C-alpha positions in Angstrom: 26.1 -9.5 1.3 22.3 -9.3 1.0 22.3 -12.7 -0.8 24.4 -14.2 2.0 22.2 -12.9 4.9 18.8 -13.3 3.3 16.3 -15.7 4.9 15.3 -16.6 8.4 17.8 -17.5 11.2 17.2 -20.6 13.3 14.1 -20.1 15.4 12.8 -16.9 13.8 9.0 -16.8 14.2 8.5 -14.9 10.9 10.6 -13.5 8.1 10.5 -11.7 4.7 9.5 -13.7 1.6 12.5 -15.3 0.0 14.0 -13.3 -2.9 13.1 -14.5 -6.4 16.5 -13.8 -7.8 19.9 -12.5 -6.7 19.7 -8.9 -5.3 22.2 -7.6 -7.9 19.6 -8.4 -10.6 17.2 -6.0 -8.9 19.4 -3.0 -9.8 17.9 -1.4 -12.9 15.1 -4.0 -13.2 11.8 -2.7 -14.5 9.4 -2.5 -11.6 6.4 -2.5 -13.9 3.4 -0.2 -13.1 2.9 0.1 -9.4 -0.3 1.1 -7.6 0.6 3.9 -5.2 -1.7 5.5 -2.6 -0.6 8.8 -1.1 -1.8 11.1 1.6 -0.5 14.2 3.5 -2.9 13.8 6.4 -1.8 12.3 9.7 -3.8 9.5 11.5 -5.0 11.9 14.2 -6.4 14.3 11.5 -5.3 17.3 13.7 -1.5 17.6 13.4 -0.6 20.5 11.1 1.7 19.3 8.4 4.2 22.0 7.1 3.6 23.1 3.5 7.1 22.1 2.5 6.4 18.5 3.6 3.1 18.5 1.7 4.7 19.8 -1.4 7.5 17.2 -1.3 4.9 14.4 -1.2 2.9 15.9 -4.0 6.0 16.4 -6.2 7.0 12.8 -5.5 3.5 11.5 -6.4 3.6 13.5 -9.6 7.0 12.1 -10.5 5.7 8.5 -9.9 2.8 9.2 -12.1 5.0 10.6 -14.9 7.0 7.3 -14.6 3.9 5.4 -15.5 2.7 4.3 -12.1 -1.0 4.6 -11.0 -1.2 7.2 -8.3 -4.2 7.9 -6.2 -4.7 10.3 -3.2 -6.6 8.5 -0.5 -6.8 9.1 3.2 -6.0 5.5 4.3 -5.0 6.7 7.8 -8.6 7.1 8.6 -8.9 3.3 8.9 -7.1 3.5 12.2 -8.4 4.6 15.6 -5.5 6.9 16.4 -6.2 7.4 20.1 -6.6 3.6 20.7 -3.4 3.0 18.7 -1.5 5.7 20.7 -2.6 4.2 24.0 -1.5 0.7 23.0 1.7 1.9 21.4 2.7 3.6 24.6 2.2 0.4 26.6 4.6 -1.4 24.3 7.0 1.5 23.9 7.3 2.3 27.6 7.4 -1.3 28.6 10.3 -2.0 26.3 12.1 1.1 27.4 11.7 0.1 31.1 12.9 -3.4 30.3 16.0 -2.1 28.5 16.9 0.3 31.3 16.5 -2.3 34.0 18.5 -4.9 32.0 21.4 -2.5 31.5 21.4 -1.3 35.1 21.2 -4.8 36.4 24.3 -5.7 34.3 26.1 -2.6 35.7 25.1 -3.6 39.3 23.1 -0.5 40.3 19.5 0.8 40.3 18.4 3.4 37.7 17.9 6.9 38.9 16.5 10.1 37.4 19.9 11.7 37.3 21.1 9.2 34.7 18.5 10.1 32.0 16.9 13.0 30.2 13.6 14.0 31.9 11.5 12.6 29.0 13.2 9.2 29.1 12.8 9.0 32.9 9.1 9.9 32.5 8.6 7.1 30.0 10.5 4.7 32.2 8.2 5.3 35.1 5.2 4.9 32.8 6.6 1.6 31.6 6.9 0.3 35.2 3.3 1.2 35.9 1.8 -0.9 33.2 0.9 -4.5 34.0 1.6 -7.7 32.1 -2.1 -7.8 31.2 -1.8 -4.3 29.8 1.1 -5.4 27.6 -0.7 -8.5 26.2 -3.9 -6.6 25.5 -2.0 -3.9 23.7 -0.1 -6.5 21.7 -3.3 -8.2 20.6 -4.9 -4.9 19.6 -1.9 -3.8 17.5 -1.8 -7.2 15.8 -5.4 -6.6 14.7 -4.2 -3.2 13.3 -1.5 -5.0 11.4 -4.1 -7.1 9.7 -6.2 -4.0 8.8 -3.1 -2.3 7.3 -2.2 -5.5 5.4 -5.6 -5.5 3.8 -4.7 -2.1 2.3 -2.0 -3.7 0.3 -4.4 -5.9 -1.6 -5.4 -2.7 -3.5 -2.0 -0.9 -3.5 1.6 -1.8 -3.8 2.9 1.0 -1.6 1.9 4.1 0.2 3.5 7.5 0.1 3.4 10.1 3.0 5.7 12.7 4.5 8.2 11.1 6.9 7.8 14.0 9.4 5.3 16.7 9.9 7.9 19.5 9.9 11.2 20.3 8.3 14.4 19.6 10.3 14.4 21.5 13.7 17.2 23.2 15.6 19.1 21.3 18.2 17.0 21.0 21.4 13.9 22.0 19.3 12.1 18.9 20.6 13.4 18.7 24.1 14.0 22.1 25.5 15.9 22.1 28.8 13.7 22.6 31.9 10.4 22.0 30.0 7.7 19.8 31.4 8.6 16.4 29.9 5.0 15.7 29.0 5.0 18.8 26.7 8.3 17.7 25.2 6.9 14.2 24.5 3.7 15.6 22.9 6.0 17.7 20.6 8.0 14.6 19.6 4.8 12.6 18.9 3.4 15.5 16.7 6.8 15.8 14.8 6.9 12.0 14.0 3.2 11.6 13.4 3.5 9.5 10.2 6.0 6.9 11.3 4.2 4.9 14.1 1.8 3.2 11.7 4.6 1.6 9.8 6.7 0.9 12.9 3.7 -0.8 14.7 2.6 -2.9 11.7 6.1 -3.9 10.6 5.8 -2.5 7.1 9.0 -2.1 5.1 9.6 1.6 4.7 12.2 4.1 3.7 12.7 7.8 4.0 13.7 9.4 0.7 15.3 12.9 0.8 
């Protein structure tokens, strides 16, 4: 299935490099010695990372080293201006969310209203409507520059290793308590998922390993 679907579709502006061999031949293949950078620090340098998450990364790094890979702890997240990234990310995130909601409601033939969504979603929708087209284009340009900065990191390393989340799994409604100020709920979400935006924004291939 991977062989059949690999490669760009008609009109794709960019795509992954073509595979060098059938995907089935990758199973069990010797990866060689990889250069691995790891960190347990978030880009904002302030989010408290739970000790369990830190331990998991350090154990994974030690295992990789035992398997013959070159492992180095380096705080590569410092290369990014976290606050500028957060601002630009929100322009794109909220803009896309607003566009999705308006597209669906237009197809259904009615206007969106706050009673149709969770409070955090409605807050982000209204933020998305407030941004301008110029805001969107400026944010896109800034984040494309960030992608180039991150791409340069991979001239020295083959992959990076971080926690996926800053905390272990939370109880239901742990991120979005009913009746809470949606701005506080959103801040909690951002802190919980502090490691993932850099990969999402720059388009790096990534996976979460239990």
